[in-house]
C-alpha positions as CSV (number, residue, x, y, z in Angstrom):
1,X,0.0,32.9,-12.4
2,X,-2.3,30.7,-10.4
3,X,-3.6,27.3,-11.5
4,X,-7.0,27.1,-13.2
5,X,-8.7,24.4,-11.1
6,X,-11.7,24.3,-13.4
7,X,-11.8,20.7,-14.8
8,X,-8.5,19.8,-13.0
9,X,-8.3,16.1,-12.0
10,X,-7.6,15.8,-8.3
11,X,-6.9,12.9,-6.0
12,X,-7.6,13.4,-2.3
13,X,-6.5,10.5,-0.3
14,X,-8.7,9.5,2.6
15,X,-11.6,11.6,1.3
16,X,-14.6,9.5,2.1
17,X,-15.0,11.1,5.5
18,X,-14.0,13.9,7.8
19,X,-11.5,16.5,6.7
20,X,-10.6,14.7,3.5
21,X,-14.3,14.8,2.5
22,X,-14.5,18.5,3.1
23,X,-11.4,19.1,0.9
24,X,-12.9,17.0,-1.9
25,X,-16.2,19.0,-1.8
26,X,-14.5,22.3,-1.6
27,X,-12.3,21.6,-4.6
28,X,-15.4,20.4,-6.4
29,X,-17.1,23.7,-5.7
30,X,-14.1,25.3,-7.5
31,X,-14.7,23.1,-10.5
32,X,-12.4,20.2,-10.0
33,X,-13.0,16.6,-10.8
34,X,-12.2,14.5,-7.8
35,X,-11.0,10.9,-7.1
36,X,-12.4,9.9,-3.7
37,X,-9.9,7.6,-2.2
38,X,-10.8,5.2,0.7
39,X,-9.6,2.0,2.3
40,X,-12.7,0.5,4.0
41,X,-15.4,3.2,4.0
42,X,-17.0,2.2,0.7
43,X,-20.5,3.5,1.4
44,X,-19.1,6.8,2.6
45,X,-16.9,7.1,-0.4
46,X,-19.8,6.5,-2.7
47,X,-21.8,9.2,-0.9
48,X,-18.9,11.7,-1.2
49,X,-18.5,11.0,-4.9
50,X,-22.2,11.6,-5.3
51,X,-21.9,14.9,-3.5
52,X,-18.9,15.9,-5.6
53,X,-21.1,15.4,-8.7
54,X,-23.8,17.5,-7.1
55,X,-21.2,20.2,-6.5
56,X,-20.5,20.2,-10.2
57,X,-17.4,18.0,-10.6
58,X,-16.9,14.6,-12.1
59,X,-16.0,11.9,-9.6
60,X,-14.6,8.4,-9.2
61,X,-13.8,6.3,-6.2
62,X,-10.5,4.6,-5.7
63,X,-9.9,1.9,-3.1
64,X,-6.4,1.1,-1.9
65,X,-4.4,0.3,1.3
66,X,-1.9,3.1,1.8
67,X,0.1,1.0,4.4
68,X,1.7,-0.6,1.3
69,X,3.8,1.0,-1.4
70,X,1.7,-0.7,-4.0
71,X,-1.4,0.8,-2.4
72,X,0.0,4.3,-2.6
73,X,0.8,3.9,-6.2
74,X,-2.5,2.3,-6.9
75,X,-4.4,5.3,-5.6
76,X,-2.7,7.5,-8.2
77,X,-3.1,4.9,-11.0
78,X,-6.8,4.5,-10.2
79,X,-7.3,8.2,-10.4
80,X,-5.7,8.3,-13.9
81,X,-7.9,5.4,-14.9
82,X,-11.1,6.9,-13.5
83,X,-10.6,10.6,-14.4
84,X,-8.2,10.4,-17.3
85,X,-5.3,12.0,-15.6
86,X,-4.0,13.7,-12.4
87,X,-3.2,17.4,-12.0
88,X,-3.3,17.7,-8.3
89,X,-2.5,15.2,-5.4
90,X,-3.7,16.0,-1.9
91,X,-2.1,13.6,0.6
92,X,-4.8,13.8,3.3
93,X,-5.1,10.2,4.6
94,X,-3.6,9.7,8.0
95,X,-3.8,7.3,11.0
96,X,-4.1,8.9,14.4
97,X,-4.3,6.9,17.6
98,X,-3.1,7.3,21.1
99,X,0.2,5.4,21.7
100,X,1.7,6.0,25.2
101,X,5.5,5.5,24.9
102,X,5.6,2.5,27.2
103,X,2.9,0.8,25.0
104,X,4.2,1.5,21.5
105,X,4.7,-1.6,19.4
106,X,6.6,-2.2,16.3
107,X,3.3,-2.3,14.4
108,X,2.2,1.0,15.9
109,X,5.4,2.6,14.6
110,X,5.3,1.0,11.2
111,X,1.6,1.8,10.6
112,X,2.1,5.5,11.4
113,X,5.3,5.8,9.3
114,X,3.8,3.8,6.4
115,X,0.5,5.6,6.1
116,X,1.4,9.1,7.2
117,X,4.8,9.4,5.6
118,X,5.8,6.6,3.2
119,X,2.5,6.7,1.3
120,X,2.7,10.4,0.6
121,X,6.2,10.0,-0.8
122,X,5.3,7.1,-3.2
123,X,2.0,8.7,-4.2
124,X,3.8,11.9,-5.0
125,X,6.4,10.1,-6.9
126,X,3.8,8.4,-9.0
127,X,1.7,11.5,-9.5
128,X,4.8,13.4,-10.8
129,X,5.4,10.6,-13.2
130,X,1.8,11.1,-14.5
131,X,2.5,14.9,-14.9
132,X,0.8,16.3,-11.8
133,X,1.3,20.0,-11.4
134,X,0.8,20.3,-7.6
135,X,1.1,18.2,-4.5
136,X,-0.4,19.3,-1.2
137,X,0.6,17.4,1.9
138,X,-1.4,17.5,5.1
139,X,0.8,17.9,8.1
140,X,-0.1,18.7,11.7
141,X,0.6,20.8,14.7
142,X,2.3,17.8,16.3
143,X,5.2,18.4,13.9
144,X,6.1,21.5,16.0
145,X,4.5,20.6,19.3
146,X,4.8,16.8,19.6
147,X,2.1,15.0,21.6
148,X,3.7,12.9,24.3
149,X,1.1,10.1,24.0
150,X,1.3,10.1,20.2
151,X,5.0,9.8,19.5
152,X,4.9,7.8,16.3
153,X,2.2,10.1,14.9
154,X,4.1,13.2,15.9
155,X,7.3,12.0,14.3
156,X,5.5,11.0,11.1
157,X,4.1,14.6,10.8
158,X,7.5,16.1,11.4
159,X,8.7,13.9,8.6
160,X,6.0,15.4,6.3
161,X,7.6,18.8,6.8
162,X,10.9,17.5,5.6
163,X,9.4,15.5,2.8
164,X,7.5,18.6,1.6
165,X,10.6,20.6,1.4
166,X,12.7,17.9,-0.2
167,X,10.2,17.1,-2.9
168,X,9.7,20.8,-3.5
169,X,13.3,20.9,-4.6
170,X,13.4,17.5,-6.3
171,X,10.2,17.8,-8.4
172,X,10.3,21.5,-9.4
173,X,9.7,23.1,-11.8
174,X,7.2,20.6,-13.3
175,X,5.5,19.8,-9.9
176,X,5.3,22.1,-6.9
177,X,4.9,20.7,-3.4
178,X,3.5,22.5,-0.4
179,X,1.9,21.5,2.9
180,X,-1.0,22.6,5.0
181,X,-0.5,21.9,8.7
182,X,-3.8,21.8,10.7
183,X,-4.2,22.3,14.4
184,X,-6.9,20.5,16.4
185,X,-9.8,19.9,14.1
186,X,-13.0,17.8,14.6
187,X,-12.8,16.8,18.2
188,X,-13.5,13.1,18.9
189,X,-16.8,12.4,20.5
190,X,-15.2,10.9,23.7
191,X,-13.0,14.0,24.4
192,X,-13.9,15.4,27.8
193,X,-15.4,18.9,27.8
194,X,-12.6,20.1,30.1
195,X,-10.0,19.1,27.6
196,X,-11.9,20.7,24.8
197,X,-12.0,24.0,26.7
198,X,-8.2,23.7,27.5
199,X,-7.4,23.2,23.8
200,X,-9.6,26.2,22.8
201,X,-8.0,28.3,25.5
202,X,-4.5,27.3,24.3
203,X,-5.4,28.5,20.8
204,X,-5.1,32.3,20.3
205,X,-8.3,32.6,18.2
206,X,-10.2,30.8,21.0
207,X,-11.6,27.8,19.2
208,X,-10.9,24.4,17.8
209,X,-10.7,24.2,14.0
210,X,-13.3,23.1,11.6
211,X,-12.8,21.0,8.4
212,X,-13.6,24.0,6.3
213,X,-10.7,25.9,7.7
214,X,-8.4,23.3,6.3
215,X,-10.2,22.7,3.0
216,X,-10.3,26.5,2.2
217,X,-6.5,26.6,2.7
218,X,-5.9,23.6,0.5
219,X,-8.0,25.3,-2.2
220,X,-5.9,28.4,-1.8
221,X,-2.7,26.5,-2.2
222,X,-4.0,24.6,-5.3
223,X,-5.1,27.8,-7.0
224,X,-2.0,29.8,-6.0
225,X,1.0,30.7,-8.2
226,X,3.6,28.0,-8.9
227,X,6.0,30.4,-7.1
228,X,4.5,29.0,-3.9
229,X,6.7,25.9,-3.4
230,X,8.1,24.2,-0.3
231,X,5.8,26.2,2.0
232,X,4.3,24.7,5.2
233,X,1.2,26.7,6.1
234,X,0.0,26.4,9.7
235,X,-3.8,26.5,10.0
236,X,-4.1,26.1,13.7
237,X,-5.4,29.4,15.0
238,X,-1.9,30.3,16.2
239,X,-1.6,27.3,18.5
240,X,1.9,26.4,17.3
241,X,3.3,29.9,18.1
């Protein structure tokens, strides 16, 4: 039997902007209350929270720095304080920056691992302590097809796959854990048109992804049966095949 998302309390990390914002609004459309997490985008977080309310859900904003263990835990605690509980955690926040191998610094490595991998673990741990029923991690196509100029990022996303499966065993049956693994979504404004075309041509469906593609899949996972556990769902138009 699937989860009734109506009036469920949901934390979406990194949901002030971009894909995280779309996830928050899509879940609000389904009746969820949403904690909009952010680190520095306070105005955007307030706007997203207002939009969540317009979509029918209750909303609160939570500020924390996910590069620290305390920040990961604080995001969950702030959700419980603001909404009264936490039923679903969506680990959406991520750092993504080009890091050619010869230029990678210790800080680059630690930032990617801390935000992209360590934070989802400690947030999931805390959410389970508060009785969350579902955790949805956001992975990435780089877990299967590493980007040579984004090695720390690629390794962190490969770690999300392992983390998802390990937590799916460790937290069940009280909490199920799954992952949604996006392909290329929301091209940066400085990406050359030629590269844009190459990525689209390299994707069997013939286009780059949109935030709604990811958000709709997250909603599907949240509303699915608890028998879905430990799954990693590629939403990349077939690019990882």
